[in-house]
BALOBA-1460 file (C-alpha; in Angstrom, 3 decimals):
// residues 235
<rec num="1" residu="m" x="45.048" y="40.439" z="-68.316"/>
<rec num="2" residu="p" x="47.041" y="37.270" z="-68.407"/>
<rec num="3" residu="t" x="45.791" y="34.424" z="-66.266"/>
<rec num="4" residu="h" x="47.521" y="31.525" z="-64.672"/>
<rec num="5" residu="p" x="47.164" y="28.279" z="-66.596"/>
<rec num="6" residu="g" x="45.600" y="26.517" z="-63.559"/>
<rec num="7" residu="t" x="42.940" y="29.150" z="-62.804"/>
<rec num="8" residu="r" x="39.406" y="29.300" z="-64.186"/>
<rec num="9" residu="p" x="38.337" y="32.559" z="-65.818"/>
<rec num="10" residu="l" x="35.595" y="34.572" z="-64.070"/>
<rec num="11" residu="t" x="32.485" y="34.214" z="-66.209"/>
<rec num="12" residu="s" x="28.755" y="34.534" z="-65.495"/>
<rec num="13" residu="t" x="27.976" y="31.291" z="-67.332"/>
<rec num="14" residu="p" x="28.484" y="28.146" z="-65.212"/>
<rec num="15" residu="t" x="30.853" y="25.618" z="-66.595"/>
<rec num="16" residu="p" x="29.688" y="22.058" z="-67.278"/>
<rec num="17" residu="s" x="31.736" y="20.765" z="-64.322"/>
<rec num="18" residu="y" x="29.694" y="22.898" z="-61.897"/>
<rec num="19" residu="d" x="26.391" y="22.428" z="-63.618"/>
<rec num="20" residu="h" x="25.325" y="19.504" z="-61.371"/>
<rec num="21" residu="p" x="21.634" y="18.676" z="-60.765"/>
<rec num="22" residu="i" x="22.160" y="18.554" z="-56.973"/>
<rec num="23" residu="l" x="23.423" y="22.139" z="-56.861"/>
<rec num="24" residu="f" x="20.548" y="23.413" z="-58.918"/>
<rec num="25" residu="s" x="17.818" y="21.177" z="-57.513"/>
<rec num="26" residu="k" x="14.504" y="22.750" z="-56.557"/>
<rec num="27" residu="t" x="14.530" y="20.968" z="-53.199"/>
<rec num="28" residu="l" x="17.111" y="23.384" z="-51.859"/>
<rec num="29" residu="l" x="14.819" y="26.285" z="-52.522"/>
<rec num="30" residu="s" x="11.667" y="24.637" z="-51.148"/>
<rec num="31" residu="k" x="10.103" y="25.826" z="-47.906"/>
<rec num="32" residu="p" x="10.641" y="23.814" z="-44.711"/>
<rec num="33" residu="t" x="7.843" y="21.430" z="-43.839"/>
<rec num="34" residu="d" x="5.937" y="21.236" z="-40.511"/>
<rec num="35" residu="r" x="7.101" y="17.649" z="-39.845"/>
<rec num="36" residu="d" x="8.496" y="17.075" z="-36.346"/>
<rec num="37" residu="p" x="12.113" y="15.848" z="-36.665"/>
<rec num="38" residu="n" x="11.762" y="13.935" z="-33.369"/>
<rec num="39" residu="s" x="8.749" y="11.944" z="-34.505"/>
<rec num="40" residu="i" x="9.201" y="8.289" z="-35.232"/>
<rec num="41" residu="e" x="7.238" y="6.670" z="-37.988"/>
<rec num="42" residu="e" x="5.576" y="3.486" z="-36.734"/>
<rec num="43" residu="k" x="5.711" y="0.571" z="-39.069"/>
<rec num="44" residu="d" x="3.020" y="-1.996" z="-39.455"/>
<rec num="45" residu="w" x="3.480" y="-5.136" z="-37.400"/>
<rec num="46" residu="e" x="4.705" y="-7.870" z="-39.717"/>
<rec num="47" residu="g" x="5.268" y="-10.627" z="-37.181"/>
<rec num="48" residu="d" x="8.850" y="-9.593" z="-36.501"/>
<rec num="49" residu="d" x="8.293" y="-8.351" z="-32.903"/>
<rec num="50" residu="f" x="6.633" y="-9.367" z="-29.640"/>
<rec num="51" residu="t" x="3.033" y="-8.502" z="-28.944"/>
<rec num="52" residu="s" x="2.006" y="-6.294" z="-26.002"/>
<rec num="53" residu="s" x="1.381" y="-9.344" z="-23.814"/>
<rec num="54" residu="g" x="4.756" y="-10.715" z="-24.837"/>
<rec num="55" residu="h" x="6.528" y="-7.496" z="-23.782"/>
<rec num="56" residu="s" x="4.663" y="-7.597" z="-20.441"/>
<rec num="57" residu="e" x="5.829" y="-11.165" z="-19.869"/>
<rec num="58" residu="l" x="9.375" y="-10.188" z="-20.768"/>
<rec num="59" residu="l" x="9.233" y="-7.292" z="-18.273"/>
<rec num="60" residu="r" x="8.006" y="-9.673" z="-15.587"/>
<rec num="61" residu="h" x="10.931" y="-12.028" z="-16.227"/>
<rec num="62" residu="r" x="13.391" y="-9.113" z="-16.045"/>
<rec num="63" residu="e" x="11.953" y="-8.031" z="-12.717"/>
<rec num="64" residu="a" x="12.130" y="-11.551" z="-11.318"/>
<rec num="65" residu="r" x="15.738" y="-11.899" z="-12.453"/>
<rec num="66" residu="s" x="16.672" y="-8.578" z="-10.855"/>
<rec num="67" residu="y" x="15.309" y="-9.778" z="-7.496"/>
<rec num="68" residu="a" x="17.099" y="-13.094" z="-7.959"/>
<rec num="69" residu="r" x="20.396" y="-11.235" z="-8.466"/>
<rec num="70" residu="l" x="19.739" y="-9.220" z="-5.315"/>
<rec num="71" residu="a" x="19.077" y="-12.371" z="-3.318"/>
<rec num="72" residu="m" x="22.188" y="-14.050" z="-4.769"/>
<rec num="73" residu="y" x="24.827" y="-11.341" z="-4.540"/>
<rec num="74" residu="e" x="23.670" y="-8.494" z="-2.269"/>
<rec num="75" residu="m" x="21.491" y="-10.003" z="0.440"/>
<rec num="76" residu="p" x="24.323" y="-12.221" z="1.848"/>
<rec num="77" residu="l" x="26.218" y="-8.967" z="2.537"/>
<rec num="78" residu="l" x="23.570" y="-7.994" z="5.073"/>
<rec num="79" residu="s" x="24.885" y="-10.638" z="7.445"/>
<rec num="80" residu="k" x="27.743" y="-8.296" z="8.286"/>
<rec num="81" residu="l" x="25.231" y="-5.828" z="9.744"/>
<rec num="82" residu="s" x="23.367" y="-8.352" z="11.897"/>
<rec num="83" residu="k" x="23.282" y="-7.785" z="15.661"/>
<rec num="84" residu="p" x="22.302" y="-10.190" z="18.457"/>
<rec num="85" residu="f" x="18.824" y="-9.767" z="19.858"/>
<rec num="86" residu="r" x="18.623" y="-8.081" z="23.230"/>
<rec num="87" residu="p" x="15.284" y="-7.930" z="25.028"/>
<rec num="88" residu="p" x="14.159" y="-4.446" z="26.046"/>
<rec num="89" residu="s" x="15.021" y="-3.316" z="29.543"/>
<rec num="90" residu="r" x="12.552" y="-2.359" z="32.220"/>
<rec num="91" residu="s" x="13.041" y="1.308" z="31.392"/>
<rec num="92" residu="a" x="11.910" y="0.812" z="27.767"/>
<rec num="93" residu="v" x="8.177" y="0.552" z="28.415"/>
<rec num="94" residu="l" x="6.969" y="1.913" z="25.065"/>
<rec num="95" residu="r" x="6.630" y="-0.517" z="22.163"/>
<rec num="96" residu="f" x="6.130" y="1.059" z="18.740"/>
<rec num="97" residu="r" x="4.760" y="-0.950" z="15.826"/>
<rec num="98" residu="y" x="5.120" y="0.024" z="12.176"/>
<rec num="99" residu="t" x="3.613" y="-1.270" z="8.937"/>
<rec num="100" residu="t" x="5.640" y="-1.739" z="5.757"/>
<rec num="101" residu="y" x="4.694" y="-3.067" z="2.337"/>
<rec num="102" residu="l" x="8.203" y="-4.032" z="1.122"/>
<rec num="103" residu="g" x="8.983" y="-0.995" z="-1.008"/>
<rec num="104" residu="e" x="5.462" y="-0.301" z="-2.211"/>
<rec num="105" residu="s" x="3.711" y="2.935" z="-1.297"/>
<rec num="106" residu="h" x="0.481" y="2.478" z="0.661"/>
<rec num="107" residu="p" x="-1.742" y="4.932" z="2.571"/>
<rec num="108" residu="a" x="-1.569" y="2.792" z="5.720"/>
<rec num="109" residu="e" x="2.239" y="2.818" z="5.742"/>
<rec num="110" residu="k" x="2.383" y="6.025" z="7.784"/>
<rec num="111" residu="k" x="0.395" y="4.534" z="10.676"/>
<rec num="112" residu="v" x="2.248" y="4.008" z="13.965"/>
<rec num="113" residu="v" x="0.922" y="2.180" z="17.042"/>
<rec num="114" residu="v" x="2.302" y="2.506" z="20.552"/>
<rec num="115" residu="e" x="1.621" y="0.026" z="23.336"/>
<rec num="116" residu="f" x="2.530" y="0.166" z="27.006"/>
<rec num="117" residu="a" x="1.367" y="-1.278" z="30.288"/>
<rec num="118" residu="p" x="0.542" y="1.129" z="33.126"/>
<rec num="119" residu="c" x="1.993" y="-1.331" z="35.640"/>
<rec num="120" residu="d" x="5.424" y="-0.889" z="33.996"/>
<rec num="121" residu="l" x="5.450" y="2.816" z="34.865"/>
<rec num="122" residu="v" x="7.359" y="2.547" z="38.122"/>
<rec num="123" residu="d" x="7.284" y="6.306" z="38.713"/>
<rec num="124" residu="l" x="3.512" y="6.263" z="39.220"/>
<rec num="125" residu="t" x="1.597" y="5.270" z="42.304"/>
<rec num="126" residu="g" x="-1.467" y="3.030" z="42.308"/>
<rec num="127" residu="a" x="-3.834" y="6.005" z="42.334"/>
<rec num="128" residu="q" x="-1.929" y="7.690" z="39.499"/>
<rec num="129" residu="r" x="-2.083" y="4.500" z="37.409"/>
<rec num="130" residu="g" x="-5.824" y="4.357" z="37.974"/>
<rec num="131" residu="k" x="-6.147" y="7.957" z="36.828"/>
<rec num="132" residu="l" x="-4.098" y="7.164" z="33.728"/>
<rec num="133" residu="i" x="-6.411" y="4.241" z="32.900"/>
<rec num="134" residu="k" x="-9.416" y="6.552" z="33.245"/>
<rec num="135" residu="l" x="-7.796" y="9.121" z="30.972"/>
<rec num="136" residu="v" x="-7.106" y="6.692" z="28.101"/>
<rec num="137" residu="g" x="-10.653" y="5.326" z="28.234"/>
<rec num="138" residu="t" x="-11.429" y="2.683" z="25.632"/>
<rec num="139" residu="r" x="-7.786" y="2.362" z="24.593"/>
<rec num="140" residu="f" x="-7.117" y="0.238" z="27.692"/>
<rec num="141" residu="d" x="-7.620" y="-3.533" z="27.525"/>
<rec num="142" residu="p" x="-8.516" y="-4.872" z="31.013"/>
<rec num="143" residu="r" x="-7.690" y="-8.472" z="30.064"/>
<rec num="144" residu="s" x="-4.115" y="-7.844" z="28.949"/>
<rec num="145" residu="g" x="-3.555" y="-4.638" z="30.915"/>
<rec num="146" residu="i" x="-2.090" y="-2.827" z="27.879"/>
<rec num="147" residu="v" x="-2.864" y="0.622" z="26.502"/>
<rec num="148" residu="k" x="-2.882" y="0.863" z="22.709"/>
<rec num="149" residu="i" x="-2.889" y="4.183" z="20.835"/>
<rec num="150" residu="s" x="-2.435" y="4.718" z="17.113"/>
<rec num="151" residu="c" x="-1.791" y="7.772" z="14.959"/>
<rec num="152" residu="e" x="-1.829" y="8.396" z="11.193"/>
<rec num="153" residu="m" x="-2.488" y="12.155" z="11.036"/>
<rec num="154" residu="f" x="0.886" y="13.051" z="9.540"/>
<rec num="155" residu="e" x="2.571" y="12.008" z="6.296"/>
<rec num="156" residu="l" x="5.691" y="10.463" z="7.804"/>
<rec num="157" residu="q" x="6.097" y="7.681" z="10.377"/>
<rec num="158" residu="a" x="8.613" y="9.736" z="12.331"/>
<rec num="159" residu="q" x="6.062" y="12.535" z="12.780"/>
<rec num="160" residu="n" x="3.387" y="10.147" z="14.009"/>
<rec num="161" residu="k" x="5.849" y="8.479" z="16.384"/>
<rec num="162" residu="r" x="6.860" y="11.855" z="17.792"/>
<rec num="163" residu="y" x="3.221" y="12.780" z="18.305"/>
<rec num="164" residu="l" x="2.528" y="9.531" z="20.173"/>
<rec num="165" residu="s" x="5.615" y="9.981" z="22.344"/>
<rec num="166" residu="d" x="4.537" y="13.519" z="23.290"/>
<rec num="167" residu="l" x="0.987" y="12.267" z="23.954"/>
<rec num="168" residu="v" x="2.237" y="9.611" z="26.389"/>
<rec num="169" residu="d" x="4.337" y="12.236" z="28.165"/>
<rec num="170" residu="r" x="1.263" y="14.462" z="28.541"/>
<rec num="171" residu="l" x="-0.780" y="11.552" z="29.883"/>
<rec num="172" residu="i" x="1.855" y="10.764" z="32.500"/>
<rec num="173" residu="s" x="2.109" y="14.421" z="33.540"/>
<rec num="174" residu="e" x="-1.680" y="14.644" z="33.852"/>
<rec num="175" residu="a" x="-1.725" y="11.436" z="35.909"/>
<rec num="176" residu="k" x="0.812" y="12.929" z="38.291"/>
<rec num="177" residu="d" x="-1.284" y="16.063" z="38.734"/>
<rec num="178" residu="e" x="-2.695" y="15.816" z="42.278"/>
<rec num="179" residu="s" x="-5.187" y="18.663" z="41.914"/>
<rec num="180" residu="d" x="-7.777" y="16.139" z="40.721"/>
<rec num="181" residu="d" x="-7.256" y="12.420" z="41.220"/>
<rec num="182" residu="f" x="-10.507" y="11.376" z="39.472"/>
<rec num="183" residu="g" x="-11.515" y="9.545" z="42.631"/>
<rec num="184" residu="d" x="-15.195" y="10.292" z="42.092"/>
<rec num="185" residu="i" x="-15.164" y="8.778" z="38.577"/>
<rec num="186" residu="p" x="-15.549" y="4.977" z="38.450"/>
<rec num="187" residu="f" x="-13.755" y="2.712" z="36.001"/>
<rec num="188" residu="n" x="-15.681" y="2.177" z="32.811"/>
<rec num="189" residu="f" x="-14.886" y="-1.097" z="31.031"/>
<rec num="190" residu="r" x="-18.108" y="-1.372" z="29.061"/>
<rec num="191" residu="h" x="-16.160" y="-1.408" z="25.784"/>
<rec num="192" residu="y" x="-14.632" y="-4.725" z="26.917"/>
<rec num="193" residu="t" x="-17.642" y="-6.301" z="28.622"/>
<rec num="194" residu="a" x="-19.778" y="-5.566" z="25.556"/>
<rec num="195" residu="k" x="-17.521" y="-7.792" z="23.485"/>
<rec num="196" residu="l" x="-17.796" y="-10.612" z="26.014"/>
<rec num="197" residu="g" x="-21.576" y="-10.429" z="26.351"/>
<rec num="198" residu="r" x="-22.257" y="-10.115" z="22.641"/>
<rec num="199" residu="p" x="-24.082" y="-13.309" z="21.518"/>
<rec num="200" residu="k" x="-22.630" y="-15.210" z="18.601"/>
<rec num="201" residu="a" x="-24.773" y="-15.889" z="15.580"/>
<rec num="202" residu="r" x="-25.911" y="-19.514" z="15.613"/>
<rec num="203" residu="f" x="-27.955" y="-21.537" z="13.184"/>
<rec num="204" residu="p" x="-31.514" y="-22.027" z="14.591"/>
<rec num="205" residu="k" x="-32.382" y="-25.576" z="15.601"/>
<rec num="206" residu="a" x="-35.756" y="-25.267" z="13.851"/>
<rec num="207" residu="w" x="-33.936" y="-24.817" z="10.540"/>
<rec num="208" residu="r" x="-31.881" y="-27.985" z="10.863"/>
<rec num="209" residu="m" x="-32.675" y="-30.765" z="8.412"/>
<rec num="210" residu="n" x="-34.093" y="-34.055" z="9.744"/>
<rec num="211" residu="e" x="-35.884" y="-37.086" z="8.285"/>
<rec num="212" residu="e" x="-39.357" y="-35.642" z="8.890"/>
<rec num="213" residu="r" x="-38.559" y="-32.406" z="7.065"/>
<rec num="214" residu="m" x="-36.904" y="-34.293" z="4.221"/>
<rec num="215" residu="a" x="-40.056" y="-36.425" z="3.716"/>
<rec num="216" residu="r" x="-42.295" y="-33.347" z="3.763"/>
<rec num="217" residu="l" x="-40.099" y="-31.563" z="1.223"/>
<rec num="218" residu="k" x="-40.192" y="-34.612" z="-1.115"/>
<rec num="219" residu="e" x="-43.994" y="-34.687" z="-0.937"/>
<rec num="220" residu="e" x="-44.245" y="-30.961" z="-1.725"/>
<rec num="221" residu="r" x="-41.879" y="-31.324" z="-4.672"/>
<rec num="222" residu="a" x="-43.862" y="-34.266" z="-6.037"/>
<rec num="223" residu="v" x="-47.136" y="-32.301" z="-5.811"/>
<rec num="224" residu="f" x="-45.528" y="-29.317" z="-7.536"/>
<rec num="225" residu="a" x="-44.152" y="-31.551" z="-10.329"/>
<rec num="226" residu="k" x="-47.632" y="-32.982" z="-11.012"/>
<rec num="227" residu="l" x="-49.202" y="-29.543" z="-11.182"/>
<rec num="228" residu="f" x="-46.491" y="-28.381" z="-13.528"/>
<rec num="229" residu="e" x="-47.056" y="-31.334" z="-15.877"/>
<rec num="230" residu="r" x="-50.818" y="-30.681" z="-15.975"/>
<rec num="231" residu="g" x="-50.250" y="-27.033" z="-16.762"/>
<rec num="232" residu="g" x="-51.731" y="-25.775" z="-13.553"/>
<rec num="233" residu="v" x="-48.596" y="-23.833" z="-12.668"/>
<rec num="234" residu="t" x="-47.281" y="-21.016" z="-14.847"/>
<rec num="235" residu="v" x="-43.718" y="-19.871" z="-14.555"/>
């Protein structure tokens, strides 16, 4: 059968042009290895990179520069959101206090404290305010006249604030209950008077240093030094 001059005849023997060592290499027929293709071979440190402490210092500088950029470019924009201070009105008797750690997570961050003065509750009578003070117990400070209650049972500050708000509402409703005015129960301020009557720790006068005690100590030290030199004292 005549063939075209530009075609290669079909033979079972490879021609020299196709007999290349890459095509007939044994590596193509070898089994795949168990090496992880995502693994990175670590090279020995040859003084061409920072140490671990150097990388930590570099990370600290990057963090400081990021905060410097925030203070330079973004914090001045907060002035557009500023509002003039307005003192709370007489109707806003509850004062909530929160704790924040400037972006860091802390177990005490969820704690919320509410403060209010029973005298600011204009809807209550004198007897009802007295009943409210008896209900809160040790949470009332007789000197400042403020009730302080805290809560950290829940994970979020909003939940603790809602619980305190509901608790104050229940206390006010119980104080308005005229079925029992707690008239037979006296005020108990022992939690406050105990702090006032607690004696402060003071240095005893007998322990104070004077000239007579200094002379006696010098004599005792001299006697001990002589005994030590003679070998009469073993340490």
